[in-house]
N, C-alpha and C positions, 0 to 999 in steps of 0.2 A: 504492500502501500502506501509507503514511504515513496518508492520510488514513480511512482503513480505522482505522487503531491511535485516530486522535483523537479519532474520533465513536465509537468502545466508551468510551475514557477520559471524553469530555463525559457519557456516558449515563450511567455509570454514578457521574462524579460530581455529577450532574443525580439520578440515583437516589439518593443520599447526603444530597445535601441536603434532597431531598422526605419523607424516611423521617426525617430529625432533626428537621424542622420540626413534620411531624405527633407523630412524637414527644415531642419537648418542651410543642408545645400543649394536644396532646387527651391525656395521661397524667399530666405529671410536673406540674403544677400541681394536678389533682386528687388526685393520691396525696400530694402535701404537705399541703393543706388535712383531707387525708380522715385521716391519723395525726400530726401537728402541733397543736399549742395554735394559735389563727387569728395571734395575734403573730410567733411564730415560724415561722411557715409563708409571712408576710408578708417577712419580713426575708430568711430563701433567696431566695425568690420576686427579691426585688429585686437580690439578689446575683446570682442566675444570669443573669438577662437582660441585662447586657450581654457575658458569652460568650457568650450564645446566640445576642446581632448579630451579633458578632464571627462564630461559626460562619457565620451564613448568609449573611457579607458574603464572606468568604474561599472561600467554597463557590461561592457565586454567579461569581464575577471569575475562578476555578481552570474553571468551567464553561462561562463566557463564553471564557475564552482557548482553553481545547480544541477548541469547537466554532465559530469565527470562520471557519477556514479551509474549512470545509465548510459552516455551516449558519448564517447571516447572521441567519435568523430568530431561533435559539435566541441568539444572542450577543448581539444587540441587548434582546430579554428579560434575560438574565439582569444587564445595566447597570441597564436599571431596576431589577429586585430589588437588586441590588448597591446602589445609591444610596438608594434610599427603606429600605434597612436602616443606610447610613450616617445618613441622616435622623433615623430611629427612634433608633440607639445615642443620637449626639448631642445630639440637641434631644428630642425625645417624650420618650424615660425621664428627661433630667433634671428634665423640667415634670412630668410623673407623681409623680417620687420629692417634689419642692415641694410639690405640689396636697396629696401623702397627710400631710407634715409639718407643712403650715401649716393643716391641717382643711380644705378645701375641696374637701370633698363631690362636689356638684356639677361643677366642675371636674374633680377626677380621676375622675370615672362618664364624661364625658366623652372626655376624652383619655384613656383606658386603653380604651372602644371602638374610636379611631383606630388605634389599636395593636394591639386585634383582627381590625379588617376589614384591615388593612396585613396582617397574619398572612397572615389567612385566604387574600388575594387573594396571595401569596405561594409558598401553599399551592396553590391554583388553579395560576396561571402554573407551576408546577414539573411540577405534574400533564399540564396542558395540553401541553407539552414534552413530556414521558416520551412523550407519546403521540404526536406528529408526530417526535420524533426515534427512535423503532422502528420497524425492519425489517417 
C-alpha cells in the first residue's frame, strides 16, 4: 500500500514540476516582455531565474525520492534533472549575467541558447516520465 501512495505522490510532484517549468518558460518571460519596458523585463527575468531553478531542484529531488522505491528509471532521471539544474543555477546563470553585464552579445546568445535547450530538455524528460508513470 505504501508503494501506491509513494507512486501517486511522485506522479503529482512530477506533474507539478512539468507544469511549473512549462508555465514559467512558455508564458512568464513572454508576458514580461509584452507588458514591461525591455530593461525592466530583463531585470525581473534575471531575478526570477534563481528561484525558478531552485523550484526545479527541489521538485525534481522530491519526485526522485518519492519514486525511488518503486521506479528506478524515474528516480534516476530526476537526479539528472536536479543535478543539471544545480549546474545551471550556480554556473550557467552567473555566466549569462556576466556576459550581459560586460556586453558580450555573442557569448550571451550562446549561453542563453544552452539554458533554453536545458530547460526544454527538462520539460521533455518530465513529460516522458509522466507518460511512463501514468497508469
